C-alpha positions as CSV (number, residue, x, y, z in Angstrom):
1,M,-27.9,57.8,62.4
2,S,-29.7,57.1,59.1
3,L,-31.5,53.9,57.9
4,N,-33.0,53.2,54.5
5,L,-36.7,52.3,54.4
6,Q,-36.1,48.6,54.2
7,Q,-33.7,48.6,57.1
8,L,-36.1,50.6,59.2
9,A,-39.0,48.3,58.4
10,K,-36.9,45.4,59.5
11,E,-36.0,47.1,62.7
12,L,-39.7,47.9,63.5
13,K,-41.0,44.5,62.1
14,L,-43.4,46.4,59.8
15,E,-44.4,46.0,56.2
16,F,-43.3,48.8,53.9
17,R,-44.5,50.2,50.6
18,G,-42.4,52.5,48.4
19,D,-38.7,53.1,47.8
20,A,-36.7,50.5,49.7
21,G,-33.6,52.6,49.4
22,L,-35.1,55.8,50.7
23,V,-32.8,57.2,53.4
24,V,-34.6,58.2,56.6
25,N,-32.5,60.4,58.9
26,G,-34.9,62.1,61.3
27,V,-38.5,62.5,62.6
28,A,-40.8,65.5,62.6
29,S,-44.3,66.7,62.7
30,P,-46.1,66.9,59.3
31,K,-45.9,70.7,59.2
32,S,-42.2,71.0,60.0
33,A,-40.9,67.9,58.2
34,V,-38.4,68.1,55.4
35,T,-37.1,65.5,52.9
36,G,-35.7,62.5,54.6
37,E,-37.8,62.8,57.7
38,L,-40.5,60.4,59.0
39,C,-44.0,61.3,60.3
40,F,-46.8,59.2,61.7
41,I,-50.6,59.4,61.5
42,Q,-53.2,57.5,63.6
43,D,-56.4,58.4,61.9
44,Q,-58.0,60.7,59.4
45,T,-57.7,63.8,61.6
46,Y,-54.4,65.0,60.2
47,L,-54.6,63.3,56.8
48,G,-54.5,66.7,55.0
49,D,-51.4,67.7,56.9
50,I,-49.7,64.5,55.9
51,N,-50.5,64.8,52.2
52,A,-49.3,68.4,52.2
53,S,-46.1,67.6,54.2
54,N,-42.6,67.5,52.8
55,C,-41.8,64.3,54.8
56,S,-40.5,61.3,52.9
57,A,-42.1,58.5,54.8
58,V,-45.2,57.9,57.0
59,I,-46.1,55.3,59.6
60,L,-49.8,54.7,59.4
61,P,-52.6,52.1,59.7
62,A,-52.7,49.6,56.8
63,E,-56.3,50.6,56.1
64,M,-55.2,54.2,55.4
65,A,-52.4,53.3,52.9
66,G,-54.6,54.3,49.9
67,D,-55.2,57.8,51.5
68,V,-51.6,59.0,51.3
69,S,-49.9,59.8,48.0
70,G,-46.3,60.6,47.2
71,K,-44.8,59.1,50.3
72,S,-43.2,55.8,51.3
73,L,-45.2,54.0,53.9
74,L,-44.7,51.8,56.9
75,L,-47.8,49.9,57.9
76,S,-48.5,49.6,61.7
77,G,-51.3,48.5,64.0
78,N,-50.1,51.2,66.4
79,P,-48.5,54.0,64.5
80,Q,-47.6,56.2,67.5
81,Y,-45.8,53.3,69.3
82,S,-44.0,52.4,66.1
83,F,-43.0,56.0,65.8
84,I,-41.4,55.8,69.2
85,E,-39.6,52.7,68.1
86,A,-38.4,54.5,65.0
87,I,-36.9,57.3,67.2
88,E,-35.0,54.7,69.1
89,A,-33.9,52.9,66.0
90,L,-32.6,56.1,64.5
91,G,-30.6,56.9,67.7
92,I,-32.5,60.2,68.3
93,E,-32.2,61.3,72.0
94,A,-34.3,64.0,73.7
95,Q,-31.2,65.0,75.8
96,A,-27.6,64.0,75.9
97,C,-25.9,63.5,79.2
98,A,-22.1,63.0,79.5
99,G,-21.4,59.9,81.5
100,N,-19.5,59.6,84.7
101,E,-19.0,63.3,85.4
102,I,-19.4,65.1,88.7
103,H,-19.5,68.9,88.5
104,P,-16.9,70.5,90.8
105,S,-19.6,72.6,92.5
106,A,-21.6,69.5,93.5
107,V,-21.6,68.6,97.2
108,V,-21.6,64.8,97.6
109,A,-21.4,63.3,101.1
110,D,-18.6,60.8,101.8
111,T,-21.1,58.1,102.8
112,A,-23.0,58.4,99.5
113,R,-22.6,55.5,97.1
114,L,-22.6,56.3,93.4
115,G,-22.9,53.6,90.7
116,E,-20.9,53.5,87.5
117,G,-21.5,56.1,84.9
118,V,-23.4,58.5,87.2
119,T,-23.6,62.1,86.1
120,I,-24.1,64.9,88.6
121,G,-24.7,68.5,87.6
122,A,-23.7,71.8,89.0
123,L,-24.8,72.8,92.6
124,V,-26.3,69.3,93.3
125,V,-26.4,68.3,97.0
126,I,-26.3,64.6,97.8
127,E,-26.5,63.9,101.6
128,D,-25.3,61.0,103.8
129,D,-26.1,57.4,102.9
130,V,-27.7,58.2,99.6
131,V,-27.5,55.4,96.9
132,V,-27.5,56.3,93.2
133,G,-27.7,53.5,90.7
134,S,-25.5,53.1,87.6
135,G,-26.1,55.3,84.6
136,T,-28.3,57.8,86.4
137,S,-28.0,61.5,85.8
138,I,-28.9,64.2,88.3
139,G,-29.5,67.7,86.9
140,P,-28.2,71.1,88.3
141,G,-29.5,72.3,91.6
142,S,-31.1,69.1,92.7
143,V,-31.1,68.0,96.3
144,I,-31.1,64.3,97.4
145,E,-31.6,64.1,101.1
146,R,-30.1,61.5,103.5
147,S,-30.8,57.8,102.9
148,A,-32.7,58.3,99.6
149,K,-32.2,55.6,97.0
150,I,-32.2,56.1,93.3
151,G,-32.3,53.2,90.9
152,A,-30.3,52.7,87.7
153,Q,-30.7,54.6,84.4
154,C,-32.8,57.4,86.0
155,H,-32.8,60.9,84.7
156,L,-33.5,63.7,87.2
157,H,-33.8,67.1,85.5
158,S,-32.8,70.4,87.2
159,R,-34.0,71.4,90.7
160,V,-35.5,68.0,91.7
161,T,-35.8,67.3,95.4
162,L,-35.9,63.9,96.9
163,G,-36.7,63.9,100.6
164,S,-35.0,61.6,103.1
165,A,-35.4,57.9,102.7
166,V,-37.4,58.2,99.4
167,K,-37.0,55.2,97.1
168,L,-36.9,55.7,93.4
169,G,-36.9,52.6,91.0
170,D,-35.0,52.0,87.8
171,R,-35.4,54.1,84.6
172,C,-37.5,56.8,86.2
173,I,-37.7,60.3,84.8
174,L,-38.3,63.3,87.1
175,H,-38.7,66.7,85.4
176,S,-37.7,70.1,86.8
177,G,-39.1,71.2,90.1
178,V,-40.4,67.8,91.2
179,V,-40.5,67.4,94.9
180,I,-40.8,63.9,96.3
181,G,-41.1,63.3,100.0
182,S,-42.2,66.6,101.5
183,D,-44.4,66.4,104.6
184,G,-48.0,65.4,104.1
185,F,-50.7,67.8,105.2
186,G,-51.3,66.2,108.6
187,L,-52.9,68.3,111.3
188,V,-54.9,67.7,114.4
189,M,-57.0,70.3,116.3
190,H,-56.1,70.5,120.0
191,E,-57.3,73.3,122.3
192,Q,-58.4,75.5,119.5
193,R,-55.1,75.3,117.6
194,W,-53.7,73.2,114.8
195,E,-50.9,70.8,115.8
196,K,-48.7,69.2,113.2
197,V,-48.9,65.4,112.9
198,P,-45.3,64.0,112.4
199,Q,-45.0,62.5,108.9
200,L,-42.9,59.4,109.6
201,G,-43.5,57.4,106.3
202,S,-41.7,57.9,103.0
203,V,-42.4,57.6,99.3
204,V,-41.8,54.6,97.1
205,I,-41.7,55.1,93.4
206,E,-41.4,51.9,91.4
207,D,-39.6,51.3,88.0
208,D,-40.4,53.2,84.8
209,V,-42.3,56.0,86.3
210,E,-42.2,59.5,84.8
211,I,-43.2,62.6,86.8
212,G,-43.8,66.0,85.2
213,A,-42.5,69.4,86.1
214,N,-43.5,70.9,89.5
215,T,-45.5,67.8,90.6
216,T,-45.3,67.0,94.3
217,V,-45.7,63.7,96.1
218,D,-46.0,63.9,99.9
219,R,-44.5,61.3,102.3
220,G,-46.9,59.1,104.3
221,A,-47.8,59.8,107.9
222,L,-46.9,56.3,109.0
223,D,-47.0,54.0,105.9
224,D,-45.4,55.0,102.6
225,T,-47.0,56.9,99.7
226,I,-46.6,54.5,96.7
227,I,-46.6,55.0,93.0
228,E,-46.4,51.7,91.2
229,R,-44.4,50.8,88.1
230,G,-45.1,52.4,84.8
231,C,-47.2,55.3,86.0
232,K,-47.0,58.5,84.1
233,L,-47.8,61.8,85.9
234,D,-48.0,65.1,84.1
235,N,-47.0,68.6,85.4
236,Q,-48.3,70.3,88.6
237,I,-50.1,67.3,90.2
238,Q,-50.5,67.0,93.9
239,V,-50.3,63.5,95.4
240,A,-51.1,63.7,99.1
241,H,-49.8,61.5,101.9
242,N,-50.5,57.7,102.0
243,V,-51.9,57.7,98.4
244,R,-51.4,54.6,96.4
245,I,-51.4,54.8,92.6
246,G,-51.7,51.5,90.7
247,A,-49.4,50.3,87.9
248,H,-49.5,52.0,84.5
249,T,-52.0,54.7,85.5
250,A,-51.7,58.0,83.6
251,I,-52.6,61.3,85.3
252,A,-52.9,64.6,83.4
253,A,-51.9,68.1,84.7
254,C,-53.3,69.8,87.7
255,V,-55.0,66.8,89.2
256,G,-55.3,66.7,93.0
257,I,-55.4,63.4,94.9
258,A,-56.2,63.7,98.6
259,G,-54.7,61.7,101.4
260,S,-55.1,57.9,101.6
261,A,-56.9,57.6,98.3
262,N,-56.2,54.4,96.4
263,I,-56.1,54.6,92.7
264,G,-56.2,51.3,90.7
265,S,-54.0,50.2,87.8
266,H,-54.4,51.2,84.1
267,C,-56.5,54.2,85.1
268,K,-56.6,57.5,83.2
269,I,-57.3,60.7,85.2
270,S,-57.8,63.8,83.0
271,G,-56.7,67.4,83.7
272,A,-57.8,69.2,86.9
273,A,-59.8,66.3,88.3
274,V,-59.9,65.9,92.1
275,V,-60.1,62.6,94.1
276,L,-61.2,63.1,97.7
277,G,-59.3,61.4,100.5
278,H,-59.8,57.8,101.7
279,L,-61.6,56.8,98.5
280,T,-60.9,53.7,96.3
281,V,-60.9,53.8,92.5
282,T,-60.8,50.4,90.9
283,D,-58.7,49.3,87.9
284,N,-59.3,50.5,84.3
285,V,-61.3,53.7,85.2
286,T,-61.2,56.9,83.1
287,I,-62.1,60.1,85.0
288,T,-62.8,63.0,82.6
289,A,-61.4,66.5,83.0
290,M,-62.4,68.6,86.1
291,S,-64.4,65.8,87.6
292,L,-64.8,65.7,91.4
293,V,-64.7,62.1,92.8
294,T,-66.7,62.0,96.0
295,K,-67.3,58.3,96.5
296,D,-65.6,55.0,95.6
297,I,-65.6,53.9,92.0
298,K,-66.1,50.1,92.1
299,Q,-66.7,49.3,88.4
300,P,-64.4,50.0,85.4
301,G,-65.6,52.6,82.9
302,V,-65.7,56.3,82.1
303,Y,-66.9,58.8,84.8
304,S,-67.6,62.5,84.6
305,S,-69.0,65.3,86.7
306,G,-69.3,69.1,86.4
307,T,-71.0,71.4,84.0
308,P,-69.5,71.7,80.4
309,L,-68.9,75.2,79.0
310,L,-72.0,77.2,77.9
311,E,-72.4,80.7,76.4
312,N,-72.4,83.0,79.4
313,S,-76.0,84.3,79.3
314,L,-77.3,80.7,78.8
315,W,-75.2,79.6,81.8
316,H,-76.8,82.3,84.0
317,R,-80.3,81.2,82.9
318,C,-79.5,77.6,83.6
319,N,-78.0,78.5,87.0
320,V,-81.2,80.3,88.0
321,R,-83.3,77.3,86.9
322,Y,-81.0,74.9,88.8
323,K,-81.9,76.8,92.0
324,S,-85.6,76.2,91.2
325,L,-85.3,72.4,90.8
326,D,-86.1,71.6,94.4
327,K,-89.3,73.7,94.3
328,L,-90.2,72.1,90.9
329,A,-89.6,68.6,92.3
330,Q,-91.9,69.3,95.3
331,T,-94.6,70.6,92.9
332,V,-94.4,67.5,90.7
333,A,-94.5,65.2,93.8
334,K,-97.7,67.0,95.0
335,L,-99.3,66.6,91.6
336,E,-98.4,62.9,91.5
337,K,-99.8,62.4,95.0
338,S,-103.1,64.2,94.1
339,G,-103.4,62.1,90.9
340,N,-103.5,65.1,88.6
């Protein structure tokens, strides 16, 4: 689908500058764009790339309009979001799924209920009493265990597993290898051996959640593990049993959240951070990469832990000095006590 600049500006409710009749027929990054394609820029970081680009139009903040030459402009207070809207307005889709098709190799239980326009790929298994909402697509090799419920307009990529009685809301996206509803890591020591604690809860994932490739969300021991609406989880995240993640929280790759942790809404957890079990993180908290959360976070803000990268020999010297801090503190305390 193509739109001229004036039509696109009207669709996006943005002011434009330049050739009203310019035809926009696609989107691209500045380095790969060709004539007719649209780019965006948030700040000065990629200004050089934009000016060197072959793109025809740019979405950018109004205050940067004078910094770009030779392009038609769309002025936005949030260029990245406007770029998303432009993709939708131009009818560009990341993947196309044929509607209302069930591959002949799929195994669908007689008691499963499928809504209108459901697409089921090759080698999918759908067990008894599963409910799949209208317009949902389930990719090849996925397994939906008994009594699971999937909302409308969801997209499950290949090899997704939903455990029994898992509930998935509307418009959710689950990428390849996601496992929802495996047993939580519940063990009790009895007579010098570990005994498994039955995991009798499930997982509830609310509307508009996206979960990245190979992320795992364990079912609760008694109560459910819950991921609230609008959450965005990256690849290879572990969410343990009975965790609750508040609405519109974003979590980057390789984060681990231990059992019964409670994460607030609108939080941001950066890559490889770890939240220990039974802790509470309030709303609007940012946890920086590789941080270890060992106690409740009760106030909104940005929190960090760990040692940033140093040149190797300096790191070794600092590590030696770190081991001397206790002795140094004792020496300082003695000096203060003696009045010297």
